[in-house]
C-alpha positions, -999 to 999 in steps of 0.1 A, spaced: -85 -544 -820 -111 -522 -803 -147 -531 -795 -177 -514 -781 -188 -519 -744 -215 -545 -750 -195 -567 -773 -165 -564 -750 -186 -576 -720 -201 -605 -740 -168 -618 -750 -154 -616 -715 -180 -640 -701 -177 -676 -712 -201 -686 -739 -212 -650 -744 -237 -652 -716 -262 -624 -711 -246 -594 -695 -262 -563 -680 -246 -530 -685 -257 -515 -653 -231 -531 -630 -198 -515 -621 -167 -521 -641 -150 -528 -608 -168 -561 -607 -147 -572 -637 -114 -566 -620 -115 -599 -603 -120 -619 -635 -89 -636 -647 -98 -628 -683 -96 -590 -679 -67 -566 -671 -71 -529 -666 -47 -500 -671 -54 -465 -658 -39 -436 -678 -35 -401 -665 -24 -375 -691 -15 -338 -692 -7 -314 -720 3 -277 -724 11 -272 -687 33 -242 -697 55 -239 -666 24 -234 -643 42 -247 -612 22 -227 -587 -16 -226 -587 -34 -196 -603 -41 -168 -578 -75 -168 -561 -85 -137 -581 -77 -151 -615 -107 -146 -638 -104 -180 -655 -89 -205 -631 -91 -190 -596 -69 -210 -572 -67 -239 -596 -38 -260 -609 -2 -262 -596 23 -291 -596 17 -299 -559 -20 -305 -564 -14 -324 -595 11 -347 -576 -15 -353 -549 -41 -363 -575 -16 -386 -593 -6 -403 -561 -42 -408 -551 -51 -425 -585 -18 -444 -587 -24 -459 -552 -58 -472 -563 -48 -485 -597 -38 -520 -606 -17 -508 -635 -9 -471 -640 6 -449 -668 13 -412 -666 21 -393 -698 24 -357 -712 17 -344 -747 41 -315 -748 45 -278 -742 58 -284 -707 78 -252 -710 70 -214 -712 43 -194 -696 56 -183 -662 88 -167 -649 100 -201 -637 109 -210 -673 124 -176 -680 147 -179 -650 154 -217 -648 149 -228 -684 127 -259 -676 148 -275 -649 121 -274 -621 94 -286 -645 113 -317 -654 125 -324 -619 90 -322 -605 75 -343 -633 102 -369 -626 92 -369 -589 56 -375 -600 67 -406 -619 59 -396 -655 64 -426 -679 69 -406 -711 63 -372 -728 65 -358 -763 81 -326 -776 59 -296 -780 69 -265 -800 76 -245 -768 103 -270 -758 124 -252 -785 120 -217 -769 155 -217 -755 168 -233 -786 182 -269 -788 212 -258 -767 188 -248 -740 168 -280 -742 200 -300 -740 210 -282 -708 179 -294 -690 167 -326 -707 187 -349 -684 166 -337 -655 138 -357 -670 140 -392 -656 114 -402 -682 119 -405 -720 109 -379 -745 95 -396 -777 91 -382 -812 87 -402 -844 85 -373 -868 113 -350 -856 147 -362 -868 173 -348 -843 202 -368 -858 221 -336 -869 215 -317 -837 230 -314 -802 201 -335 -788 209 -365 -810 202 -396 -790 183 -378 -763 149 -383 -778 137 -417 -791 111 -424 -817 91 -447 -793 92 -464 -759 79 -498 -750 66 -504 -714 50 -534 -698 22 -530 -672 5 -562 -661 -7 -579 -693 -3 -547 -713 26 -544 -736 24 -507 -744 41 -490 -774 43 -452 -770 53 -429 -799 53 -392 -804 43 -367 -831 50 -330 -833 37 -301 -852 54 -285 -882 80 -261 -868 86 -240 -899 66 -207 -896 58 -215 -859 93 -216 -843 123 -195 -854 147 -215 -875 176 -206 -853 158 -223 -824 152 -257 -840 183 -257 -862 188 -288 -882 158 -306 -868 141 -324 -897 103 -326 -899 88 -358 -912 52 -361 -924 33 -372 -893 9 -395 -911 39 -413 -926 57 -414 -893 27 -427 -874 19 -455 -899 55 -467 -899 60 -465 -862 28 -482 -852 36 -510 -876 69 -515 -859 53 -515 -824 26 -540 -835 44 -563 -858 79 -564 -845 73 -559 -808 37 -573 -805 24 -544 -785 -13 -549 -775 -18 -513 -767 -4 -485 -789 -5 -449 -777 4 -418 -797 15 -387 -777 7 -359 -801 14 -322 -802 -4 -317 -836 -36 -303 -823 -71 -320 -822 -86 -306 -854 -85 -277 -878 -108 -261 -904 -82 -266 -931 -61 -296 -942 -35 -292 -915 -26 -326 -900 -44 -331 -867 -51 -359 -842 -84 -366 -860 -65 -371 -893 -39 -394 -876 -67 -414 -861 -85 -419 -894 -54 -429 -913 -37 -454 -889 -47 -490 -882 -29 -501 -850 -30 -469 -828 -55 -473 -800 -52 -440 -782 -40 -405 -790 -32 -382 -761 -31 -348 -777 -21 -312 -771 -13 -279 -787 -49 -267 -793 -58 -266 -756 -91 -285 -762 -110 -301 -734 -122 -335 -746 -146 -348 -719 -152 -376 -726 -125 -386 -751 -134 -382 -787 -139 -415 -807 -128 -417 -843 -128 -447 -866 -95 -458 -881 -89 -472 -915 -101 -506 -903 -132 -493 -887 -119 -497 -851 -122 -469 -825 -93 -446 -817 -98 -427 -785 -85 -391 -785 -79 -373 -752 -68 -337 -744 -70 -319 -711 -71 -282 -718 -43 -258 -706 -19 -250 -678 -25 -282 -658 -57 -271 -642 -72 -304 -655 -59 -339 -659 -72 -365 -683 -80 -401 -674 -86 -432 -694 -93 -467 -680 -83 -493 -706 -98 -528 -703 -80 -557 -720 -98 -590 -728 -68 -613 -725 -85 -640 -746 -87 -620 -779 -66 -589 -770 -96 -566 -776 -98 -534 -756 -124 -511 -744 -118 -476 -730 -138 -455 -705 -127 -420 -701 -132 -390 -678 -109 -368 -697 -108 -340 -673 -103 -337 -636 -103 -302 -621 -74 -297 -597 -92 -275 -572 -91 -281 -535 -66 -309 -539 -42 -312 -509 -5 -318 -515 
């Protein structure tokens, strides 16, 4: 269950004593009743291994895997519990992918210590055979609940969900991908079967909550944040689920700073983060868990510009 900041703080302190909201959240870290998880997230990094050149009109001198690694290491070193995830479209966008097919991207993400990623539509750009050639370079799991790969060459390589434990957090992570028909050539995704993402989300979050007792459920989504039509988006998933706490999104290259907040079917808050394009920004969410009643509160600074970072 989620709660707002004031109610969260009241419940942390014994007897609901008066609480001021002007103090730092860091003061809560020492309290035995609270645990904290720091999440960094990326999406749509599109093989941008090197920084943009200094004369780029949009992102001069920004981005690059080395700078991202420096930022990740800095935050990880200061965090009690740490989670690093990606919402898809790791591939395609620079000659690195054209020449090496995704190998350097996955090797470097593994060195950064990613915990999980989902499958974006550009992960199919070299076909499933091409994905199979490089997927084992990822020392982190790919998760997708609404792509059925059981009749393809990547069968068994991509799981519907992953469960991780970080401190007092038992985290269930699942993935959702966009409809491939009409977006990706049929010969590239082959016999991959698309499952309605709302159905997949509801079924998977129920397993993570009721079977595995996860107290934090995260969806890695490559559906897109929102659309003007009825196409399924992160906002729709948030509104139609009941146990998912956080959606880390991609595909539409939105910058959500801070994270969007959408009520689910129970009226609880779902936090949606997305960090733009090409890895020039990284999203951050700090998740606070009241261990007494399992309620959570999230503070987010969904973007962090990777400029002047030292490797």
